[in-house]
Each structure stands twice: as C-alpha cells, then as structure tokens.
BAFI-3210 file (N, C-alpha, C; in Angstrom, 3 decimals, decimal comma, padded with zeros to 6 digits):
// residues 285
n [1|2|3|4|5|6|7|8|9|10|11|12|13|14|15|16|17|18|19|20|21|22|23|24|25|26|27|28|29|30|31|32|33|34|35|36|37|38|39|40|41|42|43|44|45|46|47|48|49|50|51|52|53|54|55|56|57|58|59|60|61|62|63|64|65|66|67|68|69|70|71|72|73|74|75|76|77|78|79|80|81|82|83|84|85|86|87|88|89|90|91|92|93|94|95|96|97|98|99|100|101|102|103|104|105|106|107|108|109|110|111|112|113|114|115|116|117|118|119|120|121|122|123|124|125|126|127|128|129|130|131|132|133|134|135|136|137|138|139|140|141|142|143|144|145|146|147|148|149|150|151|152|153|154|155|156|157|158|159|160|161|162|163|164|165|166|167|168|169|170|171|172|173|174|175|176|177|178|179|180|181|182|183|184|185|186|187|188|189|190|191|192|193|194|195|196|197|198|199|200|201|202|203|204|205|206|207|208|209|210|211|212|213|214|215|216|217|218|219|220|221|222|223|224|225|226|227|228|229|230|231|232|233|234|235|236|237|238|239|240|241|242|243|244|245|246|247|248|249|250|251|252|253|254|255|256|257|258|259|260|261|262|263|264|265|266|267|268|269|270|271|272|273|274|275|276|277|278|279|280|281|282|283|284|285]
n.u [037,528|040,124|042,033|040,682|039,243|038,327|040,633|043,057|044,242|047,695|049,884|050,386|051,380|050,164|047,898|044,541|042,668|042,929|040,671|038,115|037,482|035,618|034,373|031,188|029,280|026,322|024,515|025,288|024,751|021,987|021,187|021,916|020,202|017,762|018,039|018,451|020,897|022,482|021,990|022,390|022,457|022,924|021,925|022,976|022,095|023,467|022,210|020,210|017,168|015,018|015,791|016,040|013,379|012,180|013,603|015,192|017,315|015,956|015,020|016,865|018,384|018,263|020,925|021,766|023,840|024,210|024,089|026,610|028,475|029,807|028,794|029,490|030,671|033,989|034,921|032,996|032,804|033,967|034,223|031,216|030,051|030,223|027,700|025,915|026,605|025,905|023,134|022,523|023,396|021,851|019,285|019,320|019,384|021,750|024,107|026,849|027,505|026,601|026,317|027,524|026,669|027,534|026,477|025,885|024,503|026,253|028,663|030,467|031,582|030,108|029,429|031,979|032,673|030,956|032,031|034,532|033,627|032,524|034,889|035,956|034,255|034,983|033,968|035,256|034,937|033,415|031,357|031,414|029,005|029,639|029,603|027,133|023,867|023,726|024,898|023,156|020,722|021,507|021,801|019,241|017,730|015,236|014,059|012,835|010,167|009,193|009,202|010,626|009,903|011,914|014,043|015,046|018,058|019,816|022,640|026,039|028,945|032,462|035,261|037,654|040,599|042,439|041,832|041,728|043,060|044,521|045,280|047,855|048,895|049,036|050,891|053,193|053,392|054,176|056,890|057,934|059,398|058,408|055,742|052,740|050,711|047,597|045,773|042,573|041,049|039,886|042,106|042,207|041,484|043,632|045,779|045,218|043,550|040,880|038,681|037,705|037,899|039,283|041,950|043,934|045,320|047,565|048,429|051,804|053,885|051,877|050,317|048,355|045,475|042,602|039,442|037,537|038,777|038,707|036,364|034,335|032,610|031,725|031,209|029,006|029,558|031,243|034,191|037,272|039,573|043,036|043,870|045,664|048,078|048,417|048,659|050,981|052,778|052,771|054,237|053,238|051,902|053,177|053,502|052,621|049,543|047,823|044,723|042,693|040,111|037,948|035,965|036,128|034,397|034,635|037,095|036,243|035,833|038,459|039,673|038,210|038,882|041,619|041,577|040,381|042,356|044,283|046,035|047,963|046,209|044,799|042,309|042,145|039,979|039,271|040,105|040,441|038,712|039,186|042,032|042,558|041,233|042,527|045,137|047,627|048,603|050,812|051,064|051,200|051,328]
n.v [-069,830|-070,762|-069,560|-067,538|-068,238|-068,043|-066,612|-064,851|-061,514|-060,422|-059,875|-056,694|-053,545|-051,244|-052,030|-053,142|-054,271|-057,655|-060,084|-062,475|-063,021|-063,967|-065,836|-066,922|-069,375|-069,179|-071,378|-072,560|-070,535|-070,337|-072,828|-072,515|-070,444|-071,747|-073,771|-072,355|-071,908|-069,770|-067,766|-065,068|-063,681|-060,990|-059,886|-058,083|-056,101|-054,241|-052,056|-050,090|-048,643|-049,284|-051,625|-053,296|-053,435|-054,816|-057,183|-059,119|-060,967|-063,460|-062,058|-060,015|-056,763|-053,390|-051,482|-048,552|-047,330|-044,553|-044,340|-044,897|-043,019|-039,636|-037,733|-035,157|-032,931|-032,074|-034,607|-036,841|-039,433|-039,858|-041,003|-040,944|-038,636|-039,456|-039,445|-039,883|-042,487|-043,775|-043,447|-045,005|-047,639|-048,006|-048,049|-050,448|-052,324|-053,011|-054,700|-055,253|-057,968|-059,030|-061,282|-060,817|-060,768|-059,631|-058,321|-057,509|-056,253|-056,265|-057,559|-057,005|-054,398|-052,384|-053,982|-054,467|-051,882|-051,551|-053,545|-052,407|-050,201|-051,536|-052,528|-050,099|-049,290|-051,056|-053,595|-056,151|-058,752|-060,499|-061,696|-062,352|-062,743|-064,657|-063,502|-062,412|-061,174|-062,064|-064,643|-065,875|-065,847|-067,397|-069,850|-070,643|-069,792|-068,307|-064,938|-062,369|-059,930|-056,471|-054,495|-055,464|-055,545|-053,857|-053,849|-051,363|-050,393|-049,025|-047,232|-046,555|-045,487|-046,122|-044,846|-046,423|-045,579|-047,055|-048,515|-046,436|-044,300|-041,140|-038,063|-037,320|-039,778|-041,089|-039,496|-040,044|-042,727|-042,747|-042,269|-044,405|-047,498|-049,789|-049,667|-049,606|-048,334|-049,092|-048,713|-048,984|-048,077|-047,760|-048,585|-046,512|-044,268|-044,258|-043,746|-041,200|-040,772|-040,625|-038,461|-037,560|-035,737|-032,525|-032,700|-035,084|-038,449|-040,312|-041,248|-040,766|-043,571|-045,405|-048,582|-050,138|-052,062|-053,026|-052,992|-054,650|-057,000|-058,465|-059,777|-062,351|-062,392|-064,505|-066,413|-065,936|-063,522|-064,148|-063,988|-063,672|-066,190|-066,612|-064,113|-063,453|-064,428|-062,689|-060,184|-060,687|-060,969|-058,375|-057,257|-056,214|-057,582|-058,224|-055,864|-052,862|-051,778|-049,180|-048,658|-047,326|-045,613|-043,800|-042,766|-044,326|-046,514|-048,599|-049,405|-050,421|-053,110|-054,019|-053,472|-055,213|-057,703|-057,668|-057,808|-060,326|-061,919|-061,638|-059,504|-056,517|-053,806|-050,643|-048,111|-045,320|-042,969|-040,509|-040,698|-040,485|-038,398|-036,542|-036,246|-035,622|-033,247|-031,332|-028,850|-029,153|-031,720|-034,346|-035,669|-038,188|-038,797]
n.w [-009,866|-008,159|-006,387|-005,129|-002,917|000,386|001,469|003,443|004,045|003,678|006,456|007,144|008,328|007,307|006,111|005,313|008,084|009,217|007,999|007,233|003,932|001,104|-001,749|-003,058|-004,759|-006,821|-006,651|-004,248|-002,403|-002,737|-001,721|000,956|001,695|001,475|003,375|005,657|006,978|007,564|009,845|010,571|008,250|006,017|003,139|000,452|-002,197|-004,744|-006,732|-009,021|-007,739|-009,329|-010,698|-008,464|-007,520|-009,586|-009,652|-007,277|-005,018|-002,805|000,245|000,177|000,757|-000,387|-001,684|-003,147|-005,857|-005,480|-002,726|-001,887|-002,567|-002,434|-004,169|-004,853|-007,170|-008,477|-007,911|-007,544|-006,685|-004,234|-000,797|001,120|003,704|007,215|008,500|006,407|005,715|008,088|008,047|005,801|006,622|008,859|007,710|006,222|008,178|009,549|011,638|013,869|013,969|011,650|008,915|005,989|002,570|-000,577|-003,732|-007,245|-010,349|-012,450|-012,493|-010,432|-009,890|-008,392|-006,217|-005,238|-004,535|-002,374|-000,705|-000,156|001,298|003,495|004,648|005,439|007,487|009,352|009,131|008,155|007,242|004,773|002,042|-001,443|-003,897|-006,489|-009,684|-009,317|-010,034|-012,639|-012,601|-010,818|-012,238|-014,455|-013,267|-013,051|-010,928|-008,820|-008,771|-006,562|-006,509|-006,024|-002,976|-000,200|003,354|005,829|008,731|010,436|012,151|014,986|014,348|014,869|013,571|013,164|011,424|009,481|008,077|006,664|004,219|002,398|-000,042|-000,473|-002,277|-001,370|-000,580|-003,040|-004,395|-002,858|-003,463|-006,136|-006,094|-004,753|-004,875|-003,710|-003,848|-005,894|-008,554|-009,720|-012,460|-013,545|-015,598|-019,038|-021,783|-023,619|-022,094|-020,309|-022,037|-022,762|-024,892|-024,702|-023,188|-019,942|-018,008|-017,032|-017,722|-019,495|-019,625|-017,513|-014,124|-013,220|-013,729|-013,263|-013,782|-016,275|-016,343|-017,534|-015,908|-017,026|-017,674|-015,399|-014,978|-016,309|-019,116|-020,602|-018,776|-017,175|-015,849|-013,743|-011,659|-013,377|-014,569|-013,663|-012,676|-010,581|-011,607|-013,768|-012,481|-011,100|-013,222|-014,079|-012,147|-009,751|-007,808|-005,426|-004,164|-002,326|-003,188|-004,850|-006,145|-008,814|-010,737|-012,724|-011,017|-008,758|-009,033|-011,017|-010,019|-007,663|-008,132|-008,706|-006,258|-004,573|-005,695|-005,191|-002,379|-002,056|-003,088|-001,193|-001,319|-000,649|-000,644|-001,462|-002,147|-004,251|-003,722|-004,761|-007,359|-011,006|-011,580|-009,643|-009,680|-012,402|-012,721|-011,366|-011,282|-010,292|-010,140|-011,100|-014,434|-016,897|-020,406]
ca.u [038,843|040,453|042,787|039,840|038,375|038,676|041,998|043,208|045,292|048,990|049,982|051,175|050,882|049,370|046,898|043,234|042,719|042,660|039,290|037,814|036,730|035,498|033,316|030,254|028,556|024,878|023,831|025,593|024,002|020,570|021,001|021,999|018,969|016,693|018,274|018,525|022,139|023,198|020,927|022,674|022,750|022,451|022,163|022,928|022,111|023,817|021,643|019,210|015,912|014,153|016,224|015,722|011,939|011,815|014,297|016,227|017,397|015,058|015,494|017,907|018,142|018,774|021,895|021,920|025,168|024,261|024,305|028,013|029,349|029,440|027,998|029,902|031,653|034,215|035,247|031,708|032,880|034,617|033,434|030,276|030,260|029,853|026,274|025,241|026,834|025,102|021,747|022,438|023,513|020,668|018,137|019,384|019,351|023,107|024,647|028,253|027,673|025,932|027,015|027,156|026,947|027,325|026,415|025,274|023,986|027,204|029,907|031,306|032,073|029,406|029,590|033,307|032,629|030,346|033,001|035,491|032,940|032,462|036,210|036,150|033,518|035,525|033,325|036,166|034,621|032,266|031,347|030,949|028,287|030,414|028,760|025,961|022,556|023,911|025,116|021,925|019,769|022,005|021,580|017,808|017,182|014,157|014,139|011,609|009,837|008,624|010,081|010,364|010,072|013,196|014,004|016,175|018,793|020,546|024,004|027,074|030,080|033,820|035,862|039,026|041,120|043,438|041,551|041,559|044,217|044,284|046,271|049,187|049,342|049,375|052,150|054,277|053,468|054,882|058,343|058,283|059,426|057,695|054,322|052,319|049,404|046,877|044,741|041,687|040,279|040,162|043,404|042,056|041,554|045,003|046,673|044,808|042,813|039,481|038,701|036,614|038,252|039,919|043,244|043,927|046,558|047,557|049,354|053,128|054,255|050,731|050,140|046,962|044,822|041,192|038,590|036,761|039,511|038,542|035,096|034,234|031,277|031,368|030,937|027,981|030,187|032,061|035,559|038,074|040,701|044,383|044,116|046,882|049,218|048,577|049,182|052,373|053,564|052,854|055,157|052,601|051,200|053,885|053,705|051,478|048,865|046,724|043,963|041,757|039,530|037,475|035,193|036,169|033,347|035,315|038,141|035,629|036,086|039,879|039,929|037,647|039,709|042,856|041,301|040,131|043,642|045,195|047,026|047,979|045,583|043,939|041,665|042,167|038,566|039,133|040,339|040,833|037,842|039,880|043,396|042,557|040,592|043,407|046,235|048,900|048,954|051,611|050,372|051,905|050,488]
ca.v [-069,238|-071,374|-068,745|-066,516|-068,819|-068,001|-066,199|-063,722|-060,620|-060,489|-059,045|-055,499|-052,548|-050,211|-052,731|-053,387|-055,255|-059,024|-060,547|-063,519|-062,599|-065,143|-065,834|-068,041|-069,596|-068,971|-072,595|-072,766|-069,540|-070,727|-073,930|-071,976|-069,707|-072,731|-074,527|-071,449|-072,188|-068,522|-067,031|-063,638|-063,239|-059,723|-060,005|-056,703|-055,939|-052,876|-051,753|-049,038|-049,031|-049,877|-053,019|-054,037|-053,674|-055,812|-058,456|-059,203|-062,263|-063,548|-061,507|-058,997|-055,353|-052,545|-050,399|-047,957|-046,729|-043,209|-044,468|-045,213|-041,945|-038,323|-037,050|-033,754|-032,816|-032,989|-035,959|-037,277|-040,800|-039,964|-041,579|-040,016|-038,290|-040,555|-039,484|-040,523|-043,925|-044,259|-043,533|-046,181|-048,898|-048,102|-048,418|-051,846|-053,219|-053,484|-054,886|-055,644|-059,408|-059,448|-062,150|-060,033|-061,186|-058,506|-058,649|-056,470|-056,731|-055,896|-058,312|-056,766|-053,058|-051,780|-054,882|-054,195|-050,577|-051,809|-054,288|-051,389|-049,427|-052,388|-052,505|-048,785|-049,212|-052,083|-054,897|-056,654|-060,129|-060,435|-062,674|-061,864|-063,696|-064,663|-063,312|-061,630|-061,488|-062,824|-066,044|-066,354|-066,104|-068,495|-071,085|-070,931|-069,494|-067,319|-063,628|-061,811|-058,585|-055,593|-053,897|-056,166|-054,727|-053,952|-053,562|-050,459|-050,513|-047,827|-047,477|-045,556|-046,048|-045,585|-044,907|-046,908|-044,994|-047,919|-048,862|-045,223|-043,535|-039,757|-037,530|-037,370|-041,168|-041,400|-038,807|-040,823|-044,004|-042,539|-042,272|-045,531|-048,739|-050,874|-049,453|-049,604|-047,752|-049,917|-047,931|-049,962|-047,463|-048,307|-048,210|-045,211|-043,253|-044,288|-043,142|-039,832|-040,724|-040,422|-037,440|-037,564|-034,727|-031,374|-033,146|-036,491|-039,177|-041,200|-040,940|-041,282|-044,888|-046,311|-049,665|-050,209|-053,319|-052,669|-053,778|-055,626|-058,268|-059,139|-060,509|-063,188|-062,288|-065,822|-067,298|-065,284|-062,426|-064,569|-063,503|-064,336|-067,030|-066,136|-062,719|-063,357|-064,609|-061,462|-059,139|-061,055|-060,644|-056,914|-056,930|-055,411|-058,430|-058,266|-054,502|-052,163|-051,304|-048,220|-048,819|-046,236|-045,529|-042,425|-042,343|-045,454|-047,504|-049,737|-049,880|-051,229|-054,518|-054,349|-053,511|-056,444|-058,814|-057,623|-058,335|-061,763|-062,561|-061,432|-058,491|-055,284|-052,906|-049,532|-047,475|-043,862|-042,718|-039,340|-041,251|-039,532|-037,224|-035,582|-036,036|-035,005|-031,936|-030,403|-028,324|-029,346|-033,132|-034,776|-036,532|-038,711|-039,138]
ca.w [-009,638|-006,879|-005,452|-004,535|-001,902|001,814|001,757|004,348|003,575|004,319|007,657|006,931|009,269|006,647|005,328|005,898|009,167|008,793|008,064|006,263|002,755|000,256|-002,751|-002,996|-006,010|-006,704|-006,208|-002,836|-001,635|-002,784|-000,778|002,312|001,953|001,663|004,599|006,799|007,706|007,862|010,550|010,654|006,885|005,480|001,705|-000,019|-003,655|-005,144|-008,047|-008,941|-007,084|-010,352|-010,875|-007,246|-007,466|-010,592|-009,424|-006,249|-004,374|-001,644|001,509|-000,004|001,012|-001,460|-001,568|-004,465|-006,054|-004,898|-001,283|-001,604|-003,038|-001,887|-005,177|-004,986|-008,250|-009,600|-007,436|-006,997|-006,188|-002,933|000,295|001,741|005,107|008,111|008,802|005,286|005,852|009,212|007,578|004,928|007,344|009,702|006,877|005,775|009,326|009,831|012,982|013,799|013,797|010,413|007,960|004,813|001,200|-001,483|-005,163|-008,067|-011,632|-013,497|-012,412|-009,273|-009,629|-007,262|-005,071|-004,700|-003,865|-001,073|000,100|000,305|002,336|004,682|005,265|006,046|008,760|010,229|008,926|007,126|006,850|003,874|000,952|-002,735|-004,742|-007,725|-010,859|-008,941|-010,585|-013,872|-012,253|-010,185|-013,323|-015,275|-012,521|-013,055|-009,607|-008,899|-008,143|-006,005|-006,966|-005,017|-001,977|001,059|004,562|006,504|010,169|010,683|013,402|015,419|013,916|015,096|012,855|013,211|010,096|009,375|006,840|006,035|002,820|001,609|-000,495|-000,852|-003,210|-000,758|-000,631|-004,430|-004,691|-002,244|-004,166|-007,400|-005,848|-003,881|-005,667|-003,033|-004,069|-007,293|-008,860|-010,692|-013,133|-014,191|-016,673|-020,363|-022,338|-024,273|-021,038|-019,794|-023,033|-023,038|-026,154|-024,347|-022,149|-018,977|-017,010|-017,678|-018,242|-019,885|-019,394|-016,353|-013,038|-013,575|-013,237|-013,093|-014,745|-016,701|-016,688|-017,553|-015,007|-017,785|-017,685|-014,112|-014,975|-017,499|-019,708|-021,105|-017,641|-016,341|-015,117|-012,608|-011,687|-014,405|-014,178|-013,944|-012,301|-009,787|-012,511|-014,541|-011,604|-010,830|-014,421|-014,122|-011,060|-008,706|-006,839|-004,140|-003,701|-001,748|-004,380|-004,854|-007,383|-009,089|-012,086|-012,892|-009,844|-007,815|-009,263|-011,634|-009,106|-006,616|-008,462|-008,526|-004,821|-004,021|-006,161|-004,417|-001,039|-002,150|-003,360|-000,084|-001,649|000,138|-001,602|-001,069|-003,294|-004,316|-003,977|-005,624|-008,690|-012,045|-011,553|-008,789|-010,171|-013,727|-012,681|-010,653|-012,105|-009,611|-010,053|-012,262|-015,393|-018,076|-021,563]
c.u [039,362|041,133|041,955|038,960|039,023|040,137|041,980|044,330|046,587|049,024|050,932|050,553|049,972|048,236|045,575|043,356|042,308|041,191|039,062|036,968|036,731|034,454|032,397|029,559|027,048|024,164|024,073|024,831|022,518|020,284|021,030|020,740|017,817|016,819|018,337|019,769|022,962|022,220|021,148|022,929|022,124|022,882|021,945|023,104|022,395|023,373|020,786|017,977|014,981|014,507|015,826|014,240|011,523|012,460|015,345|016,210|016,483|015,704|016,515|017,423|018,839|019,809|022,038|023,346|025,287|024,475|025,785|028,984|028,883|028,590|028,367|030,959|032,822|034,482|034,029|031,746|033,572|033,660|032,458|030,691|029,720|028,355|025,470|025,413|026,010|023,634|021,547|022,419|022,390|019,478|018,146|019,422|020,695|023,346|026,062|028,487|026,999|026,872|026,646|027,606|026,596|027,263|025,782|024,797|024,963|028,519|030,901|031,784|031,429|029,461|030,942|033,384|031,996|031,305|034,062|034,887|032,811|033,806|036,435|035,407|033,948|034,866|034,093|036,078|033,333|032,441|030,812|030,241|028,898|029,491|027,475|024,681|022,653|024,058|023,869|020,898|020,207|021,817|020,104|017,129|016,223|014,529|012,797|011,407|009,273|009,670|009,798|010,538|011,480|013,014|015,201|016,794|019,413|022,029|024,893|028,377|031,386|034,452|037,315|039,579|042,113|043,114|041,543|042,907|043,770|045,386|047,684|049,750|049,783|050,691|053,337|054,487|054,280|056,386|058,828|058,258|058,729|056,179|054,021|050,946|048,784|045,681|043,857|040,740|040,586|041,540|043,335|042,103|042,988|045,966|046,314|044,048|041,315|039,434|037,474|036,895|038,932|041,248|043,171|045,293|046,437|048,564|050,719|053,428|053,111|050,736|048,657|046,562|043,336|040,373|037,792|037,450|039,274|037,266|034,903|032,809|030,802|031,063|030,039|028,566|030,898|033,463|036,394|039,130|042,006|044,686|045,428|048,122|049,477|049,168|050,639|053,256|053,719|053,738|054,528|051,986|051,864|054,152|052,464|050,792|047,836|046,008|042,989|041,170|039,164|036,794|035,210|034,866|033,984|036,401|037,563|035,894|037,547|040,259|039,434|038,467|041,030|042,676|041,106|041,420|044,647|046,266|046,907|047,465|044,729|043,297|041,748|040,767|038,321|039,267|040,612|039,937|038,402|041,234|043,410|041,890|041,358|044,517|047,588|049,312|049,746|050,861|051,338|050,895|051,303]
c.v [-069,662|-070,440|-067,656|-067,051|-068,731|-067,675|-065,021|-062,832|-060,815|-059,560|-057,892|-054,367|-051,524|-050,808|-052,834|-054,466|-056,631|-059,380|-061,599|-062,942|-063,761|-064,898|-067,017|-068,148|-069,507|-070,199|-072,863|-071,777|-069,891|-071,854|-073,440|-071,188|-070,661|-073,441|-073,654|-071,606|-070,937|-067,571|-065,524|-063,012|-061,882|-059,687|-058,640|-056,642|-054,478|-052,661|-050,500|-049,557|-049,714|-051,335|-053,840|-054,377|-054,762|-057,165|-058,318|-060,596|-062,286|-063,012|-060,394|-057,617|-054,535|-051,555|-049,819|-047,437|-045,346|-043,240|-044,513|-044,117|-040,615|-037,531|-035,606|-033,637|-031,915|-034,432|-036,565|-038,678|-040,953|-040,521|-040,544|-039,656|-039,415|-040,599|-040,091|-042,033|-044,503|-044,371|-044,763|-047,461|-049,084|-048,612|-049,894|-052,831|-053,794|-053,673|-055,434|-057,119|-059,922|-060,266|-061,629|-060,693|-060,012|-059,012|-057,478|-057,089|-056,506|-056,662|-057,797|-055,366|-052,423|-052,675|-054,661|-052,863|-050,726|-052,575|-053,347|-050,574|-050,236|-052,429|-051,189|-048,659|-050,328|-053,437|-055,606|-058,159|-060,077|-061,449|-062,011|-062,992|-063,634|-064,590|-062,572|-062,111|-062,283|-064,314|-066,652|-066,724|-067,296|-069,839|-071,460|-070,650|-068,307|-066,016|-063,289|-060,404|-057,771|-055,053|-054,522|-055,235|-054,871|-053,583|-052,686|-050,666|-049,162|-048,070|-046,277|-046,131|-045,357|-045,797|-045,353|-046,415|-045,889|-048,285|-047,670|-044,631|-042,141|-039,296|-037,653|-038,787|-041,547|-040,735|-039,550|-042,136|-043,886|-042,711|-043,497|-046,841|-049,916|-050,746|-049,428|-048,973|-048,574|-049,122|-048,896|-049,311|-048,154|-047,851|-046,830|-044,070|-043,132|-043,561|-041,694|-039,668|-040,540|-039,529|-037,513|-036,608|-033,588|-031,754|-034,643|-037,116|-040,084|-040,731|-041,528|-042,623|-045,860|-047,384|-049,816|-051,644|-053,112|-053,594|-054,841|-056,978|-059,082|-059,966|-061,158|-063,159|-063,626|-066,828|-066,584|-064,257|-062,855|-063,988|-064,341|-065,238|-066,272|-064,709|-062,576|-063,501|-063,339|-060,343|-059,417|-060,701|-059,136|-056,362|-055,990|-056,262|-058,424|-056,870|-053,991|-051,413|-050,231|-048,369|-047,660|-046,401|-044,068|-041,902|-043,371|-046,247|-048,748|-050,287|-050,482|-052,700|-054,874|-054,369|-054,822|-057,659|-058,845|-058,169|-059,840|-062,545|-062,382|-060,409|-057,294|-054,169|-051,850|-048,975|-045,962|-043,410|-041,435|-039,702|-040,146|-038,293|-036,153|-035,221|-035,246|-033,652|-030,936|-029,953|-028,646|-030,805|-033,556|-035,786|-036,964|-038,975|-040,067]
c.w [-008,266|-005,892|-004,806|-003,414|-000,523|002,081|002,700|003,829|004,329|005,520|007,392|007,734|008,610|005,829|006,066|006,965|008,667|008,969|007,005|005,142|001,766|-000,823|-002,497|-004,340|-005,764|-006,152|-004,724|-001,959|-001,610|-001,803|000,658|002,673|002,236|003,008|005,851|007,630|008,000|008,554|010,618|009,289|006,592|004,013|001,081|-001,536|-003,982|-006,585|-007,909|-008,226|-008,069|-010,589|-009,662|-007,180|-008,438|-010,339|-008,332|-005,645|-003,146|-000,371|001,395|000,412|-000,080|-000,951|-002,969|-004,626|-005,423|-003,389|-000,927|-001,994|-002,466|-002,860|-005,413|-006,081|-007,837|-009,171|-006,756|-006,415|-004,850|-001,881|000,842|003,162|005,998|008,384|007,661|005,350|006,995|008,826|006,703|005,746|008,354|008,894|006,508|006,944|009,710|011,320|012,840|013,585|012,529|009,529|006,569|003,513|000,294|-002,923|-005,903|-009,378|-012,769|-013,438|-011,400|-008,990|-008,410|-006,025|-004,411|-003,996|-002,482|-000,164|000,667|001,442|003,620|005,394|006,015|007,369|009,719|010,111|007,804|006,902|006,030|002,755|-000,308|-003,476|-006,129|-008,947|-010,580|-009,591|-011,880|-013,570|-011,623|-011,253|-014,156|-014,599|-012,445|-011,740|-009,681|-008,197|-007,509|-006,555|-005,800|-004,070|-000,620|002,251|005,121|007,969|010,505|012,062|013,750|015,181|014,249|014,569|013,215|011,846|010,208|008,044|006,110|004,583|001,869|001,229|-000,906|-001,797|-002,645|-000,784|-002,045|-004,811|-004,092|-002,989|-005,453|-007,224|-005,078|-004,671|-004,997|-003,200|-005,565|-007,415|-009,981|-011,197|-013,910|-015,196|-017,999|-020,840|-022,990|-023,250|-020,525|-020,733|-023,343|-024,322|-025,936|-023,126|-021,264|-017,821|-017,753|-018,319|-018,506|-019,601|-018,193|-015,315|-013,386|-012,909|-013,073|-014,172|-015,034|-016,983|-016,452|-016,650|-015,738|-017,843|-016,416|-014,030|-016,334|-018,040|-020,263|-020,024|-016,633|-015,381|-013,835|-012,746|-012,650|-013,785|-014,422|-013,531|-011,534|-010,657|-013,320|-013,684|-011,233|-012,016|-014,591|-013,006|-010,033|-007,601|-005,470|-003,581|-002,965|-002,886|-004,038|-006,188|-007,551|-010,480|-012,311|-011,633|-008,713|-007,836|-009,858|-010,721|-007,837|-006,859|-008,258|-007,054|-004,229|-004,442|-005,396|-003,013|-001,066|-002,407|-002,232|-000,359|-000,711|-000,768|-000,909|-002,329|-003,160|-004,703|-004,759|-007,090|-009,721|-012,054|-010,629|-009,388|-011,484|-013,793|-011,824|-011,596|-011,528|-009,473|-011,294|-013,124|-016,485|-019,175|-022,453]
res [m|p|q|l|i|s|v|k|p|k|s|m|s|d|q|v|s|s|g|d|v|t|t|i|e|a|s|d|l|a|a|q|l|t|q|g|t|r|p|n|l|l|l|l|q|v|t|s|a|e|v|f|t|s|a|h|l|p|g|a|q|l|v|t|p|a|d|l|v|c|g|v|p|p|a|s|g|r|l|p|e|r|d|q|l|e|q|l|f|s|r|i|g|y|s|g|d|a|d|i|v|v|y|d|d|e|g|g|g|w|a|g|r|l|a|w|t|l|d|i|i|g|h|n|s|w|t|y|l|n|g|g|m|h|a|w|a|a|a|g|l|a|f|e|q|g|n|p|p|n|a|p|t|s|v|s|l|s|i|d|t|a|p|i|a|e|i|e|d|v|l|r|c|i|e|d|p|t|q|a|i|w|d|v|r|s|l|e|e|y|l|g|q|r|q|a|a|a|r|v|g|h|i|p|g|a|v|n|w|d|w|m|h|l|k|d|a|g|n|d|m|r|l|s|e|g|i|l|a|q|l|t|s|m|e|i|a|d|k|s|i|i|t|h|c|q|t|h|h|r|s|g|l|s|y|m|v|g|r|l|l|g|l|n|i|r|a|y|h|g|s|w|s|e|w|g|n|r|e|d|t|p|i|e|i]
***
C-alpha cells in the first residue's frame, strides 16, 4: 500500500503532534534484525501471554491487550490510569529514544491500540509491522519461544490528550460539518441489528466502514489497498475524524491507518460501550 509509507500528519492545531510513522515489511525487518542496523529497537508484540510464550519475534517484548485498557465496565476499553501505563512501559524497558515497532497476531487492531497509546505518551514516531505475525510466518521467518529476559526502566510519563476523544468531543462533532465520525463496527451493529450494549444503533451522522476492510486476509493480513480512496469517497478524508468501535480495539486499526495516511484523526476511547450504555446520548437506528 504505497500511500502508507513514511507519511507525516497534516499540520493542525488539534491534531496529534507531528512524528514519523511508517510501515515495514517482514522481510525488511528480519534483515534489520540480522544486521543490527536498529540499535535502539524496541519490538513490541501485542498478544496474549500464551501466544507470546509459544511464538514471538526475536527480541520482542510482550504487551497484553489488558495492559492497554482500564478494564472497568461498562466502558472497559478506556485508557488506563497513568500509573498503570508507567508500570507497563517500565516493564518493557521503554525509553524516550526507543525505536519502536508494533505488531500483533490479528492484522493490526491491538497494534493500532498500542500506537494510539504511544501517541498519548508523546512517543509519536513508530513503525507498524505490516501484517504482523501472519506476514512474518508467511515469509518463512522463525519465531522464538519462551519468555525472554527484559531490562525494566524507570518511567515517568506525561499524557497528551490530543489523540483522545471524549463524549463532549463527539457531541460537538455531530454538529460540525468540518468533522466526521467513523464507526468501524460491523454493519449489523451500526444498524442496531446486533446488540452489545443497553441501547443499539449508531451515533447520529456517523459513517460506517467495518475495520475488516482495512486488512487483507488474502495477503497475510497486510493493510488493504485503496483505503485512502475509500475514505475520500466517503467524504471524511479531509475532515477532522473521530473513530470508534465497541471498546476502541477495532478502532485501534482505523486510528493507526489514519495516522499512517496523514489524516487528522482521534479515537473515542469510551466507544459504543460507553455511548450505548448511557441514557443521555443521542442515537440513530
């Protein structure tokens, strides 16, 4: 996907701070690991601990999905408290000059959630391993097993709220023609035909394009072709976008894709689990 290589976001005052974000192919990353050309590399795999123990890239550190969410219902996918994030980044050996590559085992949802989290802590230069573990395996590259040692660091984080959308931001977005809401849930959830909260439907004015369209199952879960063209046809590519799903897991991928395309994008981390479980939020069916 050519338009996803080494792009920088547009300069907008309410946008994530400028930073180099890019993708890398499995074969290129493998060569860099062999040659040792990225001395500050911090390779982060977002999977369950069980998956990590059975298979991870050489030198990778584990981030579990639970590390990235608050876990408090009903909006269990909201950002964790800062001390939880500091514990996570300390455990994986984070430093401000780390050269971070993120990936997962599903085609980018959890990797994107981690990329969003990196933007929030001000580490807004990162790389996505295109296709993650699927692409690595398809290239015939070896995984390691077990739990490698790590070297914890002392971490003190500052939180940048620019990548975060809250209910108040979404309410303003509904009435603002320069903004757009991108709902990446399934069409059935969007139409209210599938229930995952007390109320069904969608945020008024939201456009729906399922996150599954963003990754190509026929190409080892790499990012799909033509995403920018589709978003342009939906008339949201040139707007300030708020993306969401049910718990800001699936919208981790749409957020990451938006960043890679240089779009002005935030993520509503409360997502439908918050919106659909309140009585005072407007809903369309």
